[in-house]
C-alpha positions as CSV (number, residue, x, y, z in Angstrom):
1,M,-6.7,-31.5,3.0
2,L,-3.4,-30.5,1.6
3,T,-2.8,-28.2,-1.6
4,R,-0.1,-27.7,-3.1
5,R,1.2,-25.4,-5.7
6,Y,3.0,-27.4,-8.6
7,G,6.2,-26.6,-9.0
8,L,6.7,-28.2,-13.1
9,L,4.0,-25.0,-14.0
10,A,6.6,-23.3,-16.1
11,S,7.9,-26.4,-17.9
12,A,4.2,-27.7,-18.6
13,L,2.8,-24.6,-20.1
14,T,5.9,-23.4,-22.4
15,A,6.3,-27.0,-23.7
16,V,3.7,-27.0,-25.6
17,A,-13.5,-18.0,-56.0
18,G,-16.2,-15.8,-57.3
19,P,-18.4,-13.7,-54.7
20,A,-21.4,-15.5,-53.3
21,L,-24.4,-15.4,-54.4
22,A,-27.3,-12.5,-52.9
23,E,-29.5,-14.6,-50.7
24,Q,-33.0,-13.5,-51.4
25,K,-35.1,-11.8,-48.9
26,R,-38.3,-13.9,-47.0
27,P,-41.4,-12.6,-46.9
28,P,-43.3,-13.4,-43.2
29,A,-45.2,-16.7,-43.0
30,A,-48.6,-16.6,-43.7
31,G,-50.8,-15.1,-40.9
32,R,-47.5,-14.4,-39.0
33,K,-46.0,-11.0,-38.1
34,A,-42.2,-10.7,-38.6
35,R,-39.9,-9.4,-36.2
36,E,-39.0,-5.9,-37.3
37,P,-35.5,-5.7,-38.8
38,V,-32.1,-5.4,-36.0
39,P,-30.3,-2.1,-36.0
40,V,-27.1,-2.7,-35.6
41,P,-25.4,-2.0,-32.8
42,V,-21.9,0.3,-34.4
43,G,-19.0,-0.5,-31.8
44,T,-20.8,-2.3,-29.4
45,P,-18.4,-4.6,-27.9
46,A,-18.1,-8.4,-26.5
47,D,-16.5,-9.9,-23.7
48,T,-13.3,-12.0,-23.9
49,P,-11.0,-12.8,-21.3
50,L,-8.5,-10.4,-23.0
51,G,-11.2,-7.6,-22.3
52,P,-13.9,-6.3,-24.6
53,V,-13.6,-6.5,-28.5
54,D,-16.0,-4.5,-30.5
55,T,-18.3,-5.6,-33.8
56,T,-20.7,-4.9,-35.5
57,A,-22.6,-8.2,-35.0
58,R,-25.7,-8.1,-32.7
59,W,-25.1,-11.7,-31.5
60,A,-21.6,-13.4,-31.7
61,Y,-19.8,-16.4,-30.2
62,I,-16.4,-18.4,-30.7
63,Q,-15.8,-21.0,-29.4
64,D,-12.6,-23.4,-29.2
65,F,-13.7,-26.6,-30.5
66,D,-11.4,-29.1,-28.6
67,T,-11.7,-27.4,-25.2
68,G,-14.9,-25.8,-25.3
69,A,-13.3,-22.8,-24.4
70,T,-15.9,-19.6,-24.8
71,L,-13.5,-16.5,-26.9
72,L,-15.9,-14.2,-27.2
73,E,-19.3,-13.9,-26.3
74,K,-21.7,-11.1,-26.9
75,Q,-25.8,-11.8,-25.9
76,A,-24.7,-15.3,-26.9
77,D,-27.9,-17.0,-25.1
78,E,-30.5,-14.1,-26.2
79,E,-33.1,-15.8,-28.7
80,M,-32.5,-14.5,-32.0
81,P,-34.3,-15.3,-35.2
82,P,-31.5,-18.3,-37.1
83,S,-32.6,-17.5,-40.6
84,S,-31.1,-20.8,-42.8
85,M,-28.6,-21.4,-39.9
86,T,-31.9,-23.7,-39.0
87,K,-30.9,-25.8,-41.5
88,L,-27.6,-26.8,-39.7
89,M,-30.3,-29.5,-37.6
90,T,-32.0,-30.4,-40.7
91,I,-28.4,-32.1,-41.7
92,Y,-27.7,-33.2,-38.7
93,L,-30.9,-35.3,-38.4
94,L,-30.3,-36.6,-42.0
95,Y,-26.7,-37.3,-41.1
96,D,-27.8,-39.2,-38.2
97,Q,-30.4,-41.4,-40.7
98,L,-27.2,-42.0,-43.0
99,K,-24.6,-42.9,-40.0
100,Q,-27.4,-45.7,-38.5
101,G,-27.9,-46.8,-42.0
102,R,-31.7,-46.0,-42.5
103,M,-31.0,-44.0,-45.3
104,K,-28.3,-44.2,-47.8
105,L,-26.7,-41.2,-50.3
106,D,-27.8,-43.0,-53.4
107,D,-31.6,-43.0,-52.1
108,Q,-33.9,-40.9,-54.3
109,L,-36.4,-39.2,-52.4
110,P,-39.8,-37.6,-54.2
111,V,-40.5,-34.0,-54.4
112,T,-44.0,-32.7,-53.5
113,E,-45.6,-29.7,-54.6
114,K,-45.0,-28.4,-50.9
115,A,-41.3,-28.5,-51.3
116,W,-41.9,-27.6,-55.0
117,R,-43.9,-24.3,-54.6
118,M,-41.4,-23.4,-50.9
119,Q,-39.8,-19.7,-52.1
120,G,-36.4,-17.9,-50.9
121,S,-33.0,-20.0,-51.4
122,K,-33.6,-22.9,-54.1
123,M,-32.3,-25.8,-55.3
124,Y,-34.7,-26.1,-58.3
125,V,-35.8,-29.5,-57.9
126,A,-38.7,-30.5,-60.2
127,V,-42.3,-31.4,-58.6
128,G,-42.8,-34.9,-58.9
129,S,-39.0,-35.9,-60.0
130,S,-36.7,-37.8,-57.5
131,V,-33.8,-36.6,-56.5
132,K,-30.6,-38.5,-54.1
133,V,-30.0,-37.8,-51.2
134,E,-26.2,-37.1,-52.3
135,D,-27.7,-34.0,-54.5
136,L,-30.1,-33.1,-51.4
137,I,-26.8,-32.6,-49.4
138,R,-25.5,-30.5,-51.3
139,G,-28.4,-28.6,-52.2
140,V,-29.0,-27.5,-48.4
141,I,-25.2,-27.2,-47.5
142,V,-24.1,-25.2,-50.7
143,Q,-27.2,-24.0,-52.6
144,S,-29.0,-23.4,-49.3
145,G,-32.0,-24.7,-51.1
146,N,-35.7,-24.4,-48.8
147,D,-37.0,-26.8,-51.6
148,A,-34.0,-29.5,-50.7
149,A,-34.5,-29.1,-46.8
150,I,-38.2,-29.8,-47.0
151,V,-37.6,-33.2,-49.4
152,L,-35.5,-34.3,-46.6
153,A,-37.7,-33.3,-44.1
154,E,-40.8,-34.8,-45.5
155,A,-38.4,-38.3,-46.9
156,I,-37.7,-38.5,-43.2
157,G,-40.2,-37.4,-40.7
158,G,-43.3,-38.2,-42.7
159,S,-44.4,-34.4,-43.1
160,E,-42.3,-31.3,-42.3
161,E,-44.1,-30.7,-38.9
162,Q,-43.6,-34.1,-37.7
163,F,-39.8,-33.7,-38.7
164,V,-39.9,-30.4,-36.9
165,E,-40.7,-32.8,-34.0
166,K,-37.4,-34.1,-34.0
167,M,-35.5,-31.2,-34.6
168,N,-37.2,-30.0,-31.2
169,A,-36.5,-33.7,-29.6
170,K,-32.6,-33.7,-30.7
171,A,-32.4,-29.8,-29.7
172,K,-33.2,-30.8,-26.3
173,Q,-31.2,-33.6,-26.1
174,L,-28.2,-32.1,-27.4
175,G,-28.6,-29.2,-24.7
176,L,-30.4,-26.5,-26.7
177,T,-31.6,-24.9,-24.2
178,H,-32.6,-21.4,-26.3
179,T,-33.8,-23.2,-30.0
180,F,-37.3,-23.5,-30.7
181,F,-38.0,-24.9,-34.2
182,K,-41.1,-24.1,-36.5
183,N,-39.9,-25.1,-39.8
184,C,-36.7,-27.3,-41.0
185,T,-35.5,-24.2,-43.4
186,G,-35.4,-21.1,-41.3
187,W,-38.3,-19.2,-43.4
188,P,-39.2,-16.6,-40.6
189,D,-41.9,-17.2,-38.1
190,P,-42.0,-15.3,-35.1
191,E,-41.7,-18.4,-32.7
192,Q,-38.6,-19.8,-34.0
193,H,-35.2,-18.8,-32.3
194,M,-32.2,-20.0,-31.6
195,S,-28.8,-18.5,-29.5
196,V,-25.5,-18.2,-31.1
197,R,-24.1,-20.0,-28.3
198,D,-26.7,-23.2,-29.5
199,I,-25.7,-23.1,-33.1
200,A,-21.8,-23.3,-32.0
201,T,-23.0,-26.4,-30.2
202,L,-25.1,-27.7,-32.9
203,A,-22.0,-27.1,-35.4
204,G,-19.6,-29.0,-33.0
205,A,-21.9,-31.8,-32.9
206,I,-21.9,-32.2,-36.7
207,I,-17.9,-31.9,-36.8
208,R,-17.7,-34.3,-34.3
209,E,-20.3,-36.7,-34.7
210,F,-20.1,-37.1,-38.5
211,P,-16.7,-36.9,-40.4
212,D,-17.9,-39.0,-42.8
213,Y,-20.1,-36.4,-44.3
214,Y,-18.7,-33.3,-43.1
215,H,-16.5,-33.0,-45.8
216,Y,-19.8,-31.8,-47.7
217,D,-19.9,-27.9,-46.3
218,S,-16.2,-27.3,-47.9
219,E,-17.7,-28.0,-51.3
220,K,-17.6,-24.2,-53.1
221,T,-20.2,-24.4,-55.8
222,F,-23.4,-27.3,-57.0
223,K,-24.7,-27.8,-60.4
224,Y,-28.6,-29.0,-60.3
225,N,-30.9,-29.4,-62.8
226,G,-28.6,-26.8,-65.2
227,I,-28.3,-24.4,-62.5
228,E,-25.1,-24.1,-60.6
229,Q,-24.9,-21.8,-57.8
230,G,-22.1,-20.8,-55.6
231,N,-21.4,-21.6,-51.6
232,R,-23.0,-18.9,-49.7
233,N,-20.3,-18.8,-46.7
234,P,-17.3,-16.3,-47.8
235,M,-15.3,-18.1,-45.3
236,V,-15.8,-21.0,-47.5
237,Q,-14.9,-19.7,-51.1
238,K,-11.8,-18.1,-49.6
239,G,-10.9,-21.2,-48.5
240,T,-10.7,-19.8,-44.6
241,A,-12.9,-22.1,-43.5
242,D,-14.8,-25.6,-44.1
243,G,-17.8,-25.1,-43.2
244,L,-20.6,-24.6,-42.0
245,K,-23.9,-22.0,-42.8
246,T,-24.9,-18.2,-44.0
247,G,-28.0,-16.9,-42.9
248,H,-30.4,-13.8,-43.8
249,T,-33.4,-12.5,-42.7
250,E,-34.8,-8.9,-42.2
251,A,-35.9,-9.6,-38.5
252,G,-32.2,-11.4,-38.4
253,G,-29.8,-9.4,-40.8
254,Y,-27.2,-11.5,-42.2
255,G,-25.6,-14.3,-40.1
256,L,-23.0,-17.1,-40.6
257,V,-21.6,-20.2,-38.7
258,A,-18.0,-20.9,-39.7
259,S,-15.1,-23.4,-38.2
260,S,-11.8,-22.8,-39.4
261,K,-8.9,-25.7,-38.7
262,R,-5.7,-24.4,-39.0
263,N,-2.3,-26.2,-37.4
264,G,-4.5,-28.9,-35.7
265,R,-6.3,-26.4,-33.9
266,R,-10.3,-25.6,-34.5
267,V,-12.5,-22.8,-33.7
268,I,-16.2,-22.9,-34.1
269,L,-17.5,-19.0,-34.9
270,V,-20.8,-18.0,-35.0
271,L,-22.4,-14.1,-35.7
272,N,-25.9,-13.0,-36.4
273,G,-27.4,-9.4,-37.0
274,M,-25.0,-7.4,-39.1
275,S,-26.1,-5.4,-42.1
276,S,-24.7,-6.7,-45.6
277,M,-23.2,-9.6,-47.4
278,R,-20.2,-7.2,-47.4
279,E,-20.3,-6.3,-43.4
280,R,-20.6,-10.3,-42.6
281,A,-18.1,-11.2,-45.2
282,E,-15.1,-8.7,-43.4
283,E,-16.3,-9.5,-39.9
284,S,-16.1,-13.1,-39.8
285,E,-13.0,-13.4,-41.0
286,R,-11.5,-10.6,-39.2
287,L,-13.0,-12.1,-35.5
288,M,-10.9,-16.0,-36.9
289,D,-8.2,-14.1,-37.4
290,W,-8.4,-12.6,-33.9
291,A,-9.2,-15.8,-32.3
292,F,-6.4,-18.3,-33.8
293,F,-3.8,-14.8,-33.3
294,N,-5.0,-14.7,-29.6
295,F,-5.5,-18.0,-28.2
296,E,-4.0,-21.2,-27.9
297,D,-4.4,-24.8,-26.9
298,V,-2.2,-25.9,-24.2
299,T,-1.4,-29.6,-22.9
300,L,-0.4,-29.0,-18.8
301,F,-0.5,-32.9,-18.5
302,S,-1.1,-36.1,-21.1
303,A,-3.0,-39.2,-19.5
304,G,-1.2,-41.0,-17.4
305,D,1.4,-38.9,-16.3
306,T,2.6,-38.5,-12.6
307,I,1.0,-35.4,-11.6
308,E,2.3,-36.3,-7.3
309,Q,3.5,-39.0,-5.6
310,V,1.1,-39.4,-2.3
311,P,2.0,-40.9,1.0
312,V,0.3,-43.9,2.1
313,W,-0.4,-45.5,5.3
314,L,-0.6,-48.7,5.9
315,G,0.2,-50.0,2.1
316,T,2.5,-52.4,0.6
317,S,3.8,-49.3,-0.9
318,R,4.3,-46.2,0.7
319,S,3.6,-43.4,-1.5
320,V,1.3,-43.8,-4.9
321,P,1.3,-41.7,-8.1
322,L,-1.8,-39.1,-9.1
323,V,-2.6,-39.1,-12.6
324,T,-5.4,-37.5,-14.5
325,G,-6.5,-40.0,-16.5
326,R,-6.7,-38.0,-20.0
327,D,-4.8,-35.0,-21.6
328,V,-5.6,-31.8,-19.7
329,T,-5.9,-29.2,-22.2
330,V,-6.5,-25.9,-22.3
331,T,-7.0,-22.6,-24.2
332,M,-5.2,-19.8,-23.2
333,P,-4.1,-16.3,-24.4
334,R,-0.7,-16.6,-25.9
335,N,0.6,-13.6,-23.8
336,W,-0.8,-15.1,-20.3
337,R,0.5,-18.1,-19.9
338,Q,2.8,-17.2,-17.1
339,K,0.1,-15.9,-15.1
340,A,-1.6,-19.2,-14.6
341,S,-1.3,-21.4,-11.9
342,V,-1.9,-25.0,-11.0
343,K,-2.6,-26.4,-7.4
344,V,-3.0,-30.1,-6.7
345,G,-4.7,-30.8,-3.6
346,F,-5.0,-34.4,-1.6
347,D,-5.7,-36.2,1.7
348,T,-2.1,-36.9,3.1
349,P,-1.3,-39.9,4.2
350,L,-4.0,-41.8,2.0
351,T,-4.9,-45.0,3.9
352,A,-4.5,-48.6,2.5
353,P,-6.3,-49.8,0.1
354,V,-6.1,-47.9,-2.3
355,A,-7.5,-49.2,-5.7
356,K,-6.2,-48.1,-9.1
357,G,-8.9,-45.4,-10.5
358,D,-9.7,-44.2,-7.3
359,V,-9.9,-40.0,-7.3
360,V,-8.0,-39.2,-4.4
361,G,-7.4,-35.4,-5.4
362,K,-8.1,-32.6,-7.5
363,L,-6.1,-30.3,-10.1
364,T,-7.5,-26.5,-9.8
365,L,-5.9,-24.1,-12.6
366,A,-6.8,-20.6,-12.5
367,G,-5.1,-16.9,-13.2
368,D,-6.2,-13.8,-15.2
369,G,-7.2,-14.8,-18.3
370,V,-7.2,-18.1,-17.2
371,P,-10.2,-20.4,-18.2
372,H,-11.2,-21.5,-14.0
373,L,-10.6,-25.7,-14.6
374,E,-10.8,-28.2,-12.1
375,V,-9.7,-32.0,-13.0
376,P,-10.1,-35.0,-10.6
377,L,-6.7,-36.7,-9.8
378,M,-7.2,-40.5,-9.4
379,A,-4.8,-42.7,-8.0
380,G,-2.5,-44.6,-10.7
381,A,-1.9,-47.9,-9.2
382,D,-3.4,-50.4,-6.7
383,V,-1.9,-50.3,-3.1
384,P,-3.5,-53.2,-1.1
385,R,-3.2,-52.8,3.1
386,L,-0.4,-54.4,4.7
387,G,-1.1,-58.1,6.5
388,L,-1.2,-57.9,10.4
389,P,2.5,-58.3,11.2
390,G,2.9,-55.5,8.9
391,R,0.6,-53.3,10.2
392,A,2.0,-53.6,13.4
393,M,5.9,-52.9,12.8
394,A,4.7,-49.8,10.4
395,V,2.5,-48.8,13.7
396,L,5.7,-49.8,15.9
397,S,7.9,-47.8,13.2
398,K,6.0,-44.8,13.4
399,Y,4.8,-44.1,17.6
400,V,9.0,-45.5,18.8
401,G,10.9,-44.3,15.7
402,G,8.7,-40.8,14.5
403,T,9.2,-42.7,10.8
């Protein structure tokens, strides 16, 4: 395998309203013992490609949406109480129903006594009434209504218990390896847990799979049954994020999952285990700004770009171009691009026939502070094998003329 340092690295790298309403404290579920309140570790750092970064959040994770690069992590895979961030899965399953045509925004769903009696954050639906799906979406996202979530769960699953089975099945399908649901609301349950990395994955799936519905996440207020409530997400209220959800319980502390898009680049942030609404608001703004300021997405190569010409033995052409087949975009610290190196590896020469799309090499990106990346390289054209006379002349030329 011949490995070459790619000579065009330098050019490739340089080409490029009022406060939210207070959330209600929720008592432990009947018959279960709630987890103890979380002590917030002051000054405990998170890991980043730039080195340790302090955060008062007990759990933290920041991810670039397009490249999937991890920008910051702290206890990212530890199982924790997700509080109302649980409702992201409830909304995911609803959006999936809408996308498949199984439900419509103007469908009217019945309110059972169970939904009406649900405590904690409420949309204030009336027992025995019917509520439009679109209103329930806003009730869950803007008002964090536990009652609205129950209405959706019972309509989709037949019961909340059966809906929770769907939640867990979808979690497994999405690769949420540190997630287990016992209810659709985030109501305290010692068995219910998620990790901040799983929450970020779920948030990314909502944004990616349901662009027709994600706009509800950026709504700042919603009025229902004569009661107007503001979006509890402080970043949405300030216009610095376009979603997604907050959460708070005694066991989990104050949490938030937010997504922001600036200059065409989207970042997802998840924090949990903070001590107050104010700390949650300040910390989320600070870390989101940090992520955008310190990192950038760099397109090294575009789909179809010729990375290298590889010699071909006994082919109708003496070489074949190597291509990536897709854009190669990476997230890198702004001031560390000069430390990156790109290497191209391939067997030489290739022996004909070579088919367009065959994987014949590998591009490797590495360096201090640069996420390790390996991209398969493919033949950019067909190179048929020479006929017998041509092969004979090529062999003769090689051994007699040395060419």
